[in-house]
C-alpha positions in Angstrom: -58.9 228.5 240.8 -56.8 225.8 239.4 -58.2 222.5 239.7 -56.2 219.2 239.0 -56.4 215.6 238.5 -54.3 213.0 236.7 -56.8 213.0 234.1 -58.4 216.7 233.8 -61.2 215.2 231.7 -62.6 214.3 235.3 -63.1 217.8 236.0 -65.0 218.7 233.3 -68.5 218.8 235.2 -66.5 221.4 237.7 -65.0 223.6 235.1 -68.4 223.7 233.1 -70.3 225.3 236.5 -67.6 228.5 236.3 -65.4 228.2 233.1 -64.2 231.8 233.6 -62.7 231.0 236.8 -61.8 227.5 236.7 -58.8 225.9 235.0 -58.7 222.2 234.8 -54.8 220.8 234.2 -53.3 217.7 234.5 -51.3 217.0 237.5 -49.7 213.5 239.1 -47.9 214.6 242.2 -45.4 211.9 241.7 -44.3 213.6 238.6 -41.7 216.5 239.3 -42.2 218.0 235.8 -46.1 218.1 236.4 -45.9 219.8 239.5 -43.6 222.6 238.1 -46.1 222.9 235.1 -48.9 223.4 237.7 -47.2 225.9 239.7 -46.4 227.7 236.5 -49.9 227.6 235.4 -50.9 229.0 238.7 -48.5 231.8 238.5 -49.6 232.6 235.1 -53.1 233.0 236.4 -52.2 235.4 239.5 -49.9 233.2 241.5 -50.8 230.8 244.5 -53.3 231.7 247.4 -54.1 228.6 248.7 -52.8 225.1 248.2 -54.9 222.0 248.9 -53.1 218.5 248.9 -55.9 216.1 248.5 -54.0 213.5 246.4 -53.9 210.0 248.0 -55.4 206.5 248.2 -55.5 203.8 250.5 -53.1 200.8 250.6 -54.4 198.3 253.2 -52.4 195.5 254.7 -51.6 194.1 257.6 -48.0 194.9 258.4 -46.6 191.4 257.5 -48.5 191.3 254.2 -46.9 194.6 252.6 -44.9 194.5 250.1 -41.9 196.8 249.3 -43.8 198.0 246.0 -46.9 198.7 247.7 -45.5 200.6 250.7 -43.2 202.6 248.4 -45.9 203.8 245.9 -48.6 204.8 248.6 -45.8 207.1 250.2 -44.7 208.4 246.9 -48.4 209.6 246.4 -49.7 210.3 250.0 -46.4 211.9 251.5 -43.4 212.6 249.1 -46.0 213.8 246.3 -47.4 216.1 248.9 -44.1 217.3 250.0 -43.1 218.2 246.5 -46.1 220.2 245.8 -45.5 222.2 249.1 -42.0 223.0 248.4 -43.0 224.2 244.8 -45.3 226.4 246.4 -43.9 227.9 249.3 -41.6 230.5 247.8 -44.1 232.1 245.8 -46.5 232.3 249.4 -43.7 233.6 251.0 -43.2 236.4 248.7 -46.7 237.2 249.0 -46.9 237.2 252.5 -50.2 235.7 252.5 -52.1 232.3 252.0 -52.7 228.9 253.3 -51.8 225.3 252.8 -54.5 222.7 253.5 -53.0 219.1 254.0 -55.8 216.5 253.7 -54.9 213.9 256.3 -57.0 211.4 257.9 -57.9 210.5 261.3 -55.8 207.6 260.3 -53.0 210.3 260.9 -53.6 210.3 264.5 -55.2 207.0 265.5 -53.7 203.8 263.7 -55.7 200.7 263.2 -55.2 197.0 262.4 -54.8 196.4 258.7 -53.8 200.3 257.6 -50.7 200.7 259.4 -48.8 201.6 256.0 -51.7 204.1 254.9 -51.6 205.6 258.6 -47.8 205.9 258.5 -48.3 208.1 255.4 -50.8 210.4 257.2 -48.7 210.3 260.3 -45.6 211.4 258.4 -48.0 214.3 256.9 -48.9 215.3 260.4 -45.4 215.8 261.3 -44.5 217.7 258.3 -47.4 220.0 258.6 -46.6 220.8 262.4 -43.1 221.7 261.6 -44.6 223.8 258.3 -46.9 225.5 260.5 -44.0 226.8 262.9 -41.8 227.8 259.7 -44.6 229.7 257.7 -46.5 231.2 260.3 -44.3 234.2 260.7 -44.9 235.0 257.0 -48.6 235.3 257.1 -49.4 231.9 255.7 -51.6 229.4 257.7 -51.0 225.4 257.6 -54.3 223.5 258.1 -54.1 219.4 258.9 -57.4 218.2 257.9 -58.3 214.8 259.7 -61.6 213.7 258.4 -63.3 210.3 259.0 -65.0 208.3 256.6 -66.1 210.4 253.6 -68.4 209.4 250.9 -66.5 209.5 247.8 -64.5 206.6 246.0 -61.8 206.3 248.4 -63.1 202.8 249.7 -63.8 201.7 246.1 -61.6 202.6 243.1 -59.0 204.5 245.3 -58.0 201.5 247.6 -55.5 198.8 247.1 -55.3 195.9 249.2 -52.2 193.5 249.8 -52.6 189.6 249.5 -54.1 188.8 252.6 -52.6 186.0 255.0 -55.0 183.8 257.1 -53.4 184.5 260.2 -55.1 188.1 260.3 -58.4 187.0 259.6 -59.6 188.1 262.8 -57.6 191.6 262.7 -56.8 193.2 259.5 -59.2 191.3 257.2 -61.8 192.0 259.5 -61.4 195.7 259.4 -61.2 195.5 255.7 -64.3 194.0 255.3 -65.8 196.6 257.3 -64.3 199.2 254.8 -65.4 197.5 251.8 -69.1 197.2 253.1 -69.1 200.7 254.1 -68.5 202.0 250.7 -71.1 204.6 249.6 -72.6 204.8 252.9 -69.8 206.8 254.6 -71.3 209.7 257.3 -69.0 212.2 255.9 -70.6 214.5 253.2 -67.9 216.1 250.8 -69.8 219.2 250.0 -70.3 220.0 254.0 -66.7 219.1 254.7 -65.3 221.2 251.6 -67.5 224.2 253.3 -66.1 223.8 256.8 -62.3 223.5 255.5 -63.1 226.9 253.5 -64.4 228.4 256.8 -61.4 227.2 258.6 -59.1 228.7 256.1 -60.9 232.4 256.1 -61.0 232.0 260.3 -59.0 234.8 261.7 -57.4 232.2 263.8 -57.3 229.0 261.6 -56.7 225.7 263.7 -53.5 223.7 263.2 -55.6 220.6 263.3 -59.1 220.0 262.1 -60.9 216.8 263.1 -63.9 216.4 261.0 -67.0 214.4 261.4 -68.1 212.5 264.5 -66.2 209.4 264.1 -63.2 211.3 263.8 -63.7 213.6 267.0 -64.6 210.4 269.1 -61.5 208.7 268.0 -59.5 211.5 268.4 -60.7 212.3 272.1 -60.3 208.7 273.1 -56.5 208.7 271.6 -56.1 212.2 273.4 -57.4 210.7 276.8 -55.2 207.5 276.5 -52.1 209.5 275.7 -53.0 211.8 278.8 -53.4 208.7 280.8 -50.3 207.0 279.7 -48.3 210.2 280.7 -49.4 210.6 284.1 -49.4 206.9 285.0 -45.4 206.9 284.2 -44.6 210.5 285.1 -42.8 209.8 288.1 -40.6 207.0 286.6 -40.2 208.6 283.2 -39.1 212.0 285.0 -36.1 210.2 286.8 -34.5 209.6 283.5 -33.1 213.1 283.1 -29.5 213.9 284.4 -29.8 215.5 287.9 -30.0 219.1 288.0 -27.8 221.1 290.6 -30.9 221.8 292.6 -31.8 218.3 293.1 
């Protein structure tokens, strides 16, 4: 297994558990040269079987609060970096006719919220890419799995999050949610080990899911959003259907 991080020293504990099976290398997904080196290292070790796109961080801001630099930076890591790694790995996966690509998205890629619009936008973009990629690679025996967890007890709400300069106008919307995220740090409901085990089980399943909503909060939010979409479609069905050009039978 090739394990990657911007600082491979952070992976030493993992490597020490199985030094004969784990190789730790440096990878910054915003660096094309580092991506090429990581794929080359994997090819030298027998090739890529599964790609897990897990690099990412949070950029929290009301839409008005966002800065060009902050917005572009979070897209570079969360979306463009993931897309670049996928492009680099896809040819080898196709040639072998097997494997999987796991894109770690978020429930924020299905349900946006005040104060996290730009982060959600990166994950919505990753969701659209994953759907298209699934249709393109399934004929080659490659599964594409989009993982949409709720809160996970990691450093995401700590060192892996950036906040824009707050505006008083959003004290009761974006700022309130940001406070909740800060307070939740270290008490998130999602267990990383159990989530990892579920992802492995999903990859090995004979019919892996295209979307995997993980955790009770994620499933509840997804269900509410799906129900709301269904209700909206039905309430506007007659008027919406009238916008097509008339058919010869009508």
